[in-house]
C-alpha positions as CSV (number, residue, x, y, z in Angstrom):
1,M,0.0,0.0,0.0
2,I,2.8,2.4,1.0
3,D,4.6,1.8,-2.3
4,R,1.5,2.6,-4.3
5,L,1.0,5.9,-2.3
6,L,4.6,7.0,-2.9
7,T,4.2,6.2,-6.6
8,T,1.0,8.1,-6.8
9,F,2.4,11.1,-5.1
10,G,5.4,11.2,-7.5
11,V,7.5,14.3,-7.0
12,W,5.5,15.1,-3.9
13,S,6.4,11.8,-2.2
14,P,9.0,13.5,0.2
15,L,6.0,15.1,1.9
16,L,4.4,11.7,2.5
17,V,7.8,10.4,3.8
18,F,8.1,13.4,6.1
19,A,4.5,13.0,7.4
20,L,4.8,9.2,8.1
21,A,8.2,9.6,9.7
22,A,7.0,12.4,12.0
23,G,3.8,10.5,12.8
24,E,5.6,7.5,14.2
25,S,6.4,9.2,17.5
26,A,4.1,12.3,17.3
27,A,0.9,10.2,16.7
28,F,2.2,6.8,17.8
29,L,1.9,5.4,14.3
30,G,5.0,3.4,14.9
31,L,3.0,1.0,17.0
32,F,1.1,0.0,13.9
33,L,3.1,1.0,10.9
34,P,6.9,0.7,10.9
35,G,8.5,3.8,9.3
36,E,11.4,1.9,7.8
37,V,9.3,0.7,4.9
38,T,8.3,4.3,4.0
39,V,11.9,5.7,4.2
40,I,13.4,2.8,2.3
41,L,10.8,3.2,-0.5
42,G,11.6,6.9,-0.6
43,G,15.2,6.0,-1.2
44,V,14.1,3.6,-4.1
45,L,12.2,6.5,-5.7
46,A,15.2,8.7,-5.4
47,G,17.4,6.0,-7.0
48,A,14.9,5.8,-9.9
49,G,15.2,9.5,-10.5
50,V,11.6,10.3,-9.5
51,V,12.7,12.8,-6.8
52,P,16.2,14.2,-5.8
53,L,18.1,12.2,-3.3
54,W,18.7,15.4,-1.1
55,A,14.9,16.0,-0.9
56,M,14.2,12.4,0.3
57,L,17.1,12.6,2.8
58,G,15.9,15.9,4.2
59,A,12.3,14.6,4.4
60,A,13.3,11.5,6.3
61,V,15.7,13.3,8.8
62,L,13.4,16.3,9.4
63,G,10.4,14.0,9.8
64,A,12.2,12.0,12.5
65,V,13.6,15.0,14.4
66,I,10.4,17.0,14.3
67,G,8.2,14.0,15.1
68,D,10.3,13.1,18.1
69,S,10.1,16.7,19.3
70,I,6.3,16.7,19.0
71,G,6.2,13.4,21.0
72,F,8.5,15.0,23.7
73,W,6.2,18.0,23.9
74,M,3.1,15.7,24.2
75,G,4.8,13.7,27.0
76,G,5.6,16.9,29.0
77,H,2.0,18.3,28.7
78,F,-0.2,15.2,28.8
79,G,2.0,12.6,30.6
80,P,1.3,13.8,34.2
81,A,-2.4,13.7,33.6
82,L,-2.2,10.1,32.5
83,L,-0.4,9.2,35.7
84,R,-3.3,10.7,37.8
85,R,-5.7,8.2,36.4
86,P,-6.7,5.5,39.0
87,R,-5.7,2.6,36.8
88,L,-2.2,4.0,36.5
89,A,-1.7,5.3,40.0
90,R,-0.2,2.0,41.3
91,F,2.6,2.3,38.8
92,S,3.6,5.9,39.7
93,G,6.5,4.8,41.9
94,R,8.1,2.8,39.2
95,L,7.5,5.4,36.6
96,D,9.0,8.1,38.9
97,A,12.2,6.0,39.2
98,A,12.3,5.4,35.4
99,E,11.7,9.1,34.7
100,E,14.5,10.1,37.0
101,S,17.0,7.7,35.4
102,L,15.9,8.8,31.9
103,A,16.3,12.5,32.8
104,R,19.8,12.1,34.1
105,R,21.4,9.9,31.4
106,G,18.7,9.0,28.9
107,W,19.6,10.9,25.7
108,S,21.6,7.9,24.5
109,A,18.5,5.8,24.7
110,L,17.0,7.9,22.1
111,V,19.6,6.9,19.6
112,V,19.2,3.2,20.3
113,A,15.4,3.5,20.3
114,R,15.4,5.2,16.9
115,F,16.2,1.8,15.3
116,T,13.4,-0.2,17.0
117,S,9.8,0.4,15.9
118,F,8.1,0.1,19.3
119,L,10.7,2.1,21.3
120,R,10.8,4.8,18.5
121,A,7.1,5.4,19.0
122,V,7.1,5.7,22.8
123,V,10.5,6.8,24.1
124,P,10.2,10.5,23.1
125,F,6.9,10.7,24.9
126,A,8.5,9.0,28.0
127,A,11.4,11.5,27.8
128,G,9.0,14.5,27.9
129,M,7.0,12.9,30.7
130,A,10.3,12.4,32.6
131,K,11.0,16.2,32.3
132,M,14.3,15.6,30.5
133,P,16.0,18.9,29.7
134,Y,15.2,19.7,26.1
135,G,18.8,20.5,25.3
136,R,19.9,17.0,26.2
137,F,16.9,15.5,24.4
138,V,17.8,17.4,21.2
139,V,21.3,15.8,21.2
140,G,20.0,12.2,21.1
141,N,17.1,13.2,18.9
142,V,19.2,14.8,16.2
143,I,21.9,12.1,16.2
144,G,19.4,9.3,16.0
145,G,17.3,11.1,13.4
146,V,20.3,11.8,11.1
147,L,21.6,8.3,11.4
148,W,18.2,6.6,10.9
149,G,16.9,8.8,8.2
150,S,20.1,8.9,6.1
151,A,21.0,5.2,6.5
152,L,17.5,3.9,5.5
153,T,17.2,6.4,2.6
154,L,20.7,5.4,1.2
155,M,19.8,1.7,1.7
156,G,16.8,2.1,-0.5
157,Y,18.7,4.3,-3.0
158,L,21.4,1.6,-3.4
159,A,19.1,-1.4,-3.2
160,G,16.7,-0.4,-5.9
161,D,14.3,-3.2,-6.6
162,N,15.8,-5.3,-3.8
163,W,14.4,-3.0,-1.2
164,Q,12.2,-5.7,0.3
165,K,15.3,-7.7,1.3
166,V,16.6,-4.6,3.2
167,E,13.3,-4.2,4.9
168,H,13.3,-7.8,5.9
169,W,16.8,-7.6,7.5
170,L,15.9,-4.4,9.4
171,L,12.5,-5.5,10.7
172,R,13.7,-8.9,11.8
173,G,17.2,-8.0,13.0
174,G,16.7,-4.6,14.5
175,L,15.5,-5.8,17.9
176,M,18.5,-8.2,18.2
177,L,20.9,-5.3,17.4
178,A,19.2,-3.0,19.8
179,G,19.5,-5.5,22.5
180,A,23.2,-5.9,21.9
181,L,23.7,-2.2,22.0
182,V,21.8,-1.9,25.3
183,V,24.1,-4.6,26.8
184,L,27.2,-2.8,25.6
185,G,25.9,0.5,26.9
186,V,25.3,-1.0,30.3
187,I,28.9,-2.3,30.4
188,V,30.2,1.2,29.5
189,W,28.0,2.9,32.1
190,A,28.8,0.4,34.9
191,S,32.6,0.9,34.3
192,R,32.2,4.6,34.5
193,W,30.1,4.5,37.6
194,V,32.5,2.1,39.4
195,A,35.4,4.1,38.4
196,G,33.9,7.2,40.0
197,H,32.6,5.6,43.2
198,R,35.5,3.7,44.7
199,E,34.7,4.3,48.4
200,K,31.1,3.4,48.0
201,V,31.8,0.2,46.0
202,L,34.5,-1.0,48.6
203,G,32.3,-0.1,51.5
204,W,29.4,-2.4,50.4
205,L,31.2,-5.6,51.6
206,D,32.2,-4.4,55.1
207,P,28.8,-5.0,56.8
208,L,28.7,-8.5,55.2
209,L,32.2,-9.4,56.5
210,R,31.2,-8.5,60.1
211,T,28.1,-10.8,60.1
212,R,28.0,-13.9,62.3
213,G,27.6,-16.2,59.3
214,V,30.9,-15.2,57.7
215,R,32.7,-15.5,61.0
216,V,31.3,-19.1,61.5
217,L,32.4,-20.0,57.9
218,V,35.9,-18.8,58.6
219,E,36.1,-20.8,61.8
220,R,35.0,-24.0,60.2
221,L,37.4,-23.9,57.3
222,E,40.6,-25.9,57.9
223,G,43.9,-26.6,56.0
224,P,44.3,-25.2,52.4
225,S,40.7,-24.0,52.3
226,R,41.5,-21.5,55.1
227,R,44.0,-19.7,52.8
228,M,41.1,-18.7,50.6
229,V,39.3,-16.8,53.3
230,P,41.2,-13.6,53.1
231,L,40.0,-13.1,49.5
232,L,36.6,-12.3,50.9
233,Y,38.1,-9.1,52.2
234,L,39.0,-8.0,48.7
235,W,35.6,-6.9,47.4
236,P,36.3,-6.8,43.7
237,V,38.3,-10.0,43.7
238,A,35.6,-11.8,45.7
239,V,32.8,-10.7,43.4
240,V,34.6,-11.8,40.3
241,I,35.6,-15.2,41.7
242,V,32.4,-16.0,43.4
243,G,30.3,-14.6,40.5
244,G,32.2,-16.7,38.0
245,L,31.9,-19.9,40.0
246,W,28.2,-19.2,40.7
247,L,27.4,-18.6,37.0
248,F,29.3,-21.6,35.8
249,G,27.7,-23.9,38.4
250,G,24.2,-22.6,37.7
251,L,24.6,-23.1,33.9
252,L,26.1,-26.6,34.5
253,Q,23.2,-27.5,36.7
254,D,20.6,-26.3,34.2
255,L,22.3,-28.2,31.4
256,L,22.6,-31.5,33.2
257,G,19.1,-31.2,34.6
258,Q,17.7,-29.8,31.3
259,E,16.1,-26.9,33.2
260,E,15.1,-23.4,32.2
261,F,18.3,-22.2,30.5
262,F,18.6,-25.5,28.5
263,F,15.4,-24.7,26.6
264,F,16.2,-21.0,26.3
265,D,19.4,-22.0,24.6
266,K,17.9,-23.5,21.6
267,R,15.2,-21.0,21.2
268,A,17.6,-18.2,21.4
269,L,19.8,-19.7,18.7
270,E,16.8,-20.4,16.5
271,Y,15.8,-16.7,16.9
272,V,19.4,-15.6,15.9
273,A,19.4,-18.0,12.9
274,T,16.1,-16.5,11.6
275,H,17.1,-12.9,12.1
276,Q,20.4,-12.8,10.4
277,I,21.7,-9.6,8.7
278,P,24.4,-10.2,6.1
279,A,26.6,-7.2,7.1
280,V,26.5,-8.3,10.8
281,V,27.4,-11.8,9.9
282,Q,30.4,-10.5,7.9
283,A,31.6,-8.4,10.8
284,A,31.1,-11.3,13.2
285,R,33.1,-13.6,10.9
286,W,36.0,-11.1,11.0
287,L,35.8,-10.8,14.8
288,S,35.8,-14.5,15.4
289,T,39.0,-15.0,13.3
290,T,41.0,-11.9,14.4
291,I,42.2,-13.3,17.7
292,P,43.5,-16.9,17.3
293,Q,43.0,-19.2,20.1
294,W,46.7,-19.9,20.5
295,A,47.2,-16.2,21.3
296,T,46.3,-16.9,25.0
297,M,49.1,-19.4,25.4
298,A,51.6,-17.2,23.5
299,V,50.8,-14.1,25.6
300,G,50.7,-16.1,28.8
301,A,54.1,-17.6,28.1
302,G,55.5,-14.1,27.2
303,V,54.1,-12.4,30.4
304,A,55.5,-15.3,32.5
305,A,58.9,-15.0,30.9
306,I,58.9,-11.2,31.7
307,M,57.9,-11.9,35.3
308,M,60.7,-14.5,35.6
309,W,63.2,-12.0,34.1
310,R,62.1,-9.4,36.7
311,R,62.5,-12.1,39.4
312,H,58.8,-12.3,40.1
313,A,58.5,-16.1,40.2
314,A,55.2,-16.2,42.0
315,R,53.5,-14.0,39.4
316,A,55.0,-16.1,36.6
317,I,53.6,-19.2,38.2
318,G,50.2,-17.5,38.6
319,V,50.0,-16.7,34.9
320,L,51.0,-20.2,33.8
321,V,48.4,-21.7,36.3
322,A,45.8,-19.3,34.9
323,V,46.4,-20.4,31.3
324,A,46.8,-24.1,31.9
325,G,44.0,-24.2,34.5
326,Q,41.3,-22.7,32.3
327,W,42.3,-25.0,29.5
328,L,42.2,-28.1,31.8
329,I,38.8,-27.0,33.3
330,V,37.3,-26.6,29.9
331,E,38.6,-29.9,28.5
332,V,37.4,-31.9,31.5
333,T,34.0,-30.2,31.6
334,Q,33.5,-30.8,27.8
335,L,34.3,-34.5,28.2
336,A,32.1,-34.9,31.2
337,V,29.1,-33.0,29.8
338,D,29.5,-34.3,26.3
339,R,27.4,-31.6,24.7
340,S,27.9,-31.0,21.0
341,A,28.2,-27.5,19.5
342,P,25.6,-26.5,16.9
343,S,26.0,-28.7,13.9
344,L,25.6,-26.1,11.2
345,T,27.0,-22.6,11.5
346,A,27.7,-19.6,9.3
347,L,31.3,-20.9,9.0
348,G,30.2,-24.3,7.8
349,S,29.6,-27.7,9.6
350,R,31.0,-28.3,13.0
351,G,30.7,-31.3,15.4
352,D,33.1,-30.7,18.4
353,Y,32.2,-30.0,22.0
354,G,30.4,-26.8,22.9
355,F,30.0,-26.4,26.6
356,P,31.8,-24.4,27.8
357,S,33.1,-22.4,24.9
358,E,36.8,-23.1,24.6
359,Y,37.4,-20.0,22.5
360,I,35.6,-17.6,24.9
361,A,37.3,-19.1,27.9
362,A,40.8,-18.6,26.3
363,L,39.9,-15.1,25.1
364,V,38.6,-14.0,28.6
365,T,41.8,-15.4,30.1
366,L,43.9,-13.4,27.6
367,L,42.0,-10.2,28.3
368,A,42.2,-10.7,32.1
369,I,46.0,-11.1,31.9
370,L,46.3,-8.0,29.7
371,A,44.0,-5.9,31.9
372,W,45.7,-7.0,35.2
373,P,47.4,-4.1,37.0
374,W,50.9,-5.5,37.0
375,R,52.2,-2.1,38.2
376,P,50.6,0.1,40.8
377,E,47.7,1.9,39.2
378,G,44.8,4.1,40.3
379,W,41.3,2.7,40.8
380,R,39.9,4.5,37.7
381,T,42.7,3.2,35.4
382,T,42.2,-0.4,36.6
383,T,38.4,-0.1,36.3
384,F,38.5,1.2,32.8
385,R,41.0,-1.5,31.7
386,F,38.7,-4.3,33.0
387,G,35.7,-2.4,31.5
388,A,37.4,-2.4,28.1
389,A,38.2,-6.1,28.5
390,T,34.6,-6.9,29.3
391,L,33.4,-4.9,26.3
392,I,35.7,-6.8,24.0
393,A,34.6,-10.1,25.4
394,A,30.9,-9.2,25.1
395,V,31.3,-8.1,21.4
396,V,33.2,-11.3,20.5
397,G,30.7,-13.4,22.5
398,F,27.9,-11.9,20.5
399,S,29.7,-12.6,17.2
400,R,29.9,-16.3,18.2
401,L,26.1,-16.3,18.6
402,V,25.6,-14.6,15.3
403,L,27.7,-17.2,13.6
404,L,25.8,-20.0,15.4
405,L,29.1,-21.4,16.6
406,E,27.9,-21.9,20.2
407,Y,24.8,-21.7,22.4
408,P,24.3,-18.7,24.7
409,S,25.1,-21.0,27.7
410,D,28.3,-22.1,26.1
411,V,29.5,-18.5,25.7
412,L,28.5,-17.5,29.3
413,A,30.1,-20.7,30.8
414,G,33.3,-20.1,28.9
415,A,33.5,-16.5,30.2
416,A,32.7,-17.6,33.7
417,V,35.6,-20.1,33.7
418,G,38.0,-17.7,32.1
419,V,37.4,-14.7,34.4
420,G,36.8,-16.7,37.7
421,W,39.8,-18.9,37.4
422,T,42.2,-16.4,36.0
423,V,41.4,-13.7,38.6
424,M,41.8,-16.2,41.4
425,A,45.2,-17.4,40.1
426,L,46.5,-14.0,39.5
427,S,45.3,-12.7,42.9
428,L,46.8,-15.5,44.9
429,S,50.2,-15.1,43.2
430,D,50.4,-11.3,43.4
431,P,52.6,-10.2,46.3
432,R,50.5,-7.0,46.7
433,T,47.5,-9.2,47.6
434,R,49.1,-10.0,51.0
435,V,49.5,-6.3,51.8
436,A,45.9,-5.5,50.7
437,L,44.6,-8.5,52.7
438,A,46.3,-7.4,55.9
439,R,44.9,-3.9,55.6
440,A,41.4,-5.2,54.7
441,V,41.3,-7.7,57.5
442,K,42.5,-5.2,60.0
443,R,39.8,-2.7,58.9
444,S,37.1,-5.4,59.1
445,R,37.9,-6.2,62.7
446,K,37.5,-2.7,64.0
């Protein structure tokens, strides 16, 4: 229907593109009529010479920016009245918290939402209702509008008669890409927050360490196990080690018992398989072949050699134990679980073991070794280094899913083994750990 309307309008078709692009968020048309189709078809008409390309680009971008601004204005003027209705009153507390979060750091959500039909229709209204400063709103609005309008118009312009394939990729893969961007955004935000709140982060564990349960646990442990107790007093180390072990154990239990995550695994991979975007697959293929698996052993051996040359034998042993230990854990677990990887992938057939992911475990071990503060560094520097390592691991892990090389649980379990074991090995072999433990234990006993 839309293609007929655009053809009927002819040289006036940019007006229709502008109206429908603006109506997505101004009149909530995006809930019923995705605007990607209209803008892509507008690009097709520009490619056929019916209208100038600049006119269609301007119509798409201006429609997106002006439509979001109207939605923002509507949210600011009519949103509070909606909250006063009896049926919505019980949600006011949650909405207040969401509005506060969006008002403080929500402009980037506008850029992500612009590429998802449902979010594109409602986020501007929510931003206005949250009383987000208009100056901050305009930043995300303009960036998202320019990227969205120009990208879709140029796709239609270059695709020509194949525009329906472009529409198919965008509509089916847009949600998956938006989810990936949200995860990456959370990692970046969390790294920045932790870097700027050192005392608050380190202070969270102190009350727990003074509880009777922890003291009883310490008293019951004997022999070598007792040496692990001081690690509880290093909050970041404890969280990483315990979190990695907990995640790995939970995934292993679900897999052996065929519980919730076992069924989610296959459904998630089926969803990814039916929502493939060729450009994303190409990028994922490049990511999965850029860092060879043997790089972990090579870097580990190199770092260990440097530590030995500097007469840090304990650190050298810790690195070697980290590399060899994660490999041994992965191999033993794969033989015990005997779960095959997906049989057909974007790189061809495959029939080896999948749980946990050997590639991700090795990659995370490599990143942890590279991010480890071998020299005295500030809290912010260390946090950002580990944040960057987490970001790289998340991107590569997503690429493994896109290529259908492993199930989600395989990737998560590999990451859990890599980070948990490596951090524990490097911490126990680091001479600075003893100094930090002595101070932390002394502080906890006050």
